[in-house]
C-alpha positions in Angstrom: 0.0 -0.2 -0.1 0.9 3.7 0.1 2.4 3.5 3.4 4.6 0.6 2.6 5.9 2.2 -0.6 6.5 5.3 1.5 8.4 3.6 4.2 10.5 1.7 1.7 11.3 4.8 -0.5 12.3 6.8 2.7 14.3 4.0 4.2 16.2 3.6 0.9 17.1 7.3 1.1 18.3 7.2 4.8 20.3 4.2 3.9 22.2 5.9 1.1 22.7 9.2 3.2 24.6 7.5 5.8 26.5 5.0 3.2 27.4 7.2 0.5 30.6 8.5 2.1 31.6 4.9 2.5 30.6 4.0 -0.7 32.6 7.1 -2.3 35.6 6.1 -0.3 35.5 2.4 -1.3 34.8 3.3 -5.1 37.8 5.8 -5.5 40.2 3.5 -3.9 39.0 0.7 -6.3 39.4 2.7 -9.5 42.8 4.3 -8.3 46.0 3.3 -10.0 47.5 0.6 -7.8 50.0 2.3 -5.1 48.3 5.6 -5.2 46.7 5.3 -1.8 47.8 3.4 1.3 44.3 2.6 2.2 40.8 3.9 2.6 41.8 6.3 5.1 44.3 8.1 2.7 41.4 8.5 0.2 39.1 9.8 2.9 41.8 12.2 3.9 42.5 13.3 0.2 38.7 13.9 -0.4 38.2 16.1 2.7 41.5 18.1 2.1 40.7 18.5 -1.7 36.8 18.8 -1.8 35.5 18.9 1.8 32.7 17.4 3.1 30.6 17.9 0.0 33.0 15.4 -1.6 31.6 12.4 0.2 28.5 13.2 -1.4 29.2 13.6 -4.8 26.4 11.9 -7.0 23.9 12.3 -4.2 20.9 13.2 -6.7 21.0 10.1 -8.8 21.4 7.8 -6.0 18.2 9.2 -4.2 16.3 9.0 -7.4 17.2 5.5 -7.8 16.8 4.3 -4.0 13.3 5.7 -3.6 11.5 3.5 -6.2 13.9 0.4 -5.9 13.4 0.3 -2.0 9.6 1.1 -2.0 9.4 -1.8 -4.7 11.4 -4.1 -2.4 9.3 -3.3 0.8 5.9 -3.8 -1.2 7.4 -7.1 -2.5 8.2 -8.3 0.9 5.0 -7.3 2.3 3.0 -9.1 -0.5 5.0 -12.4 -0.2 4.6 -12.3 3.6 0.9 -11.8 3.4 0.5 -14.5 0.7 2.8 -16.9 2.8 0.6 -16.0 6.0 -2.7 -16.8 3.9 -1.1 -20.2 2.8 -0.5 -21.2 6.4 3.3 -20.9 5.7 4.2 -18.1 8.4 
């Protein structure tokens, strides 16, 4: 229902708001030439020094646009499956 879709959508947004900085550091570490960074702390330090806190949230808009419908559908799918299994006596 609408409440489930909203709950899923906003849960997806909340997830990415917390995880995007970590994902940004991980992604930059993965694509960097070998030996550029000594570890993820060095990546985070460089982002903070060169771009400030906003650097950890680059690409936020497309992530949010994708997260809302994807997680809304996931929550709805779970609720529909759960309801079906309960009606079948398989809860």
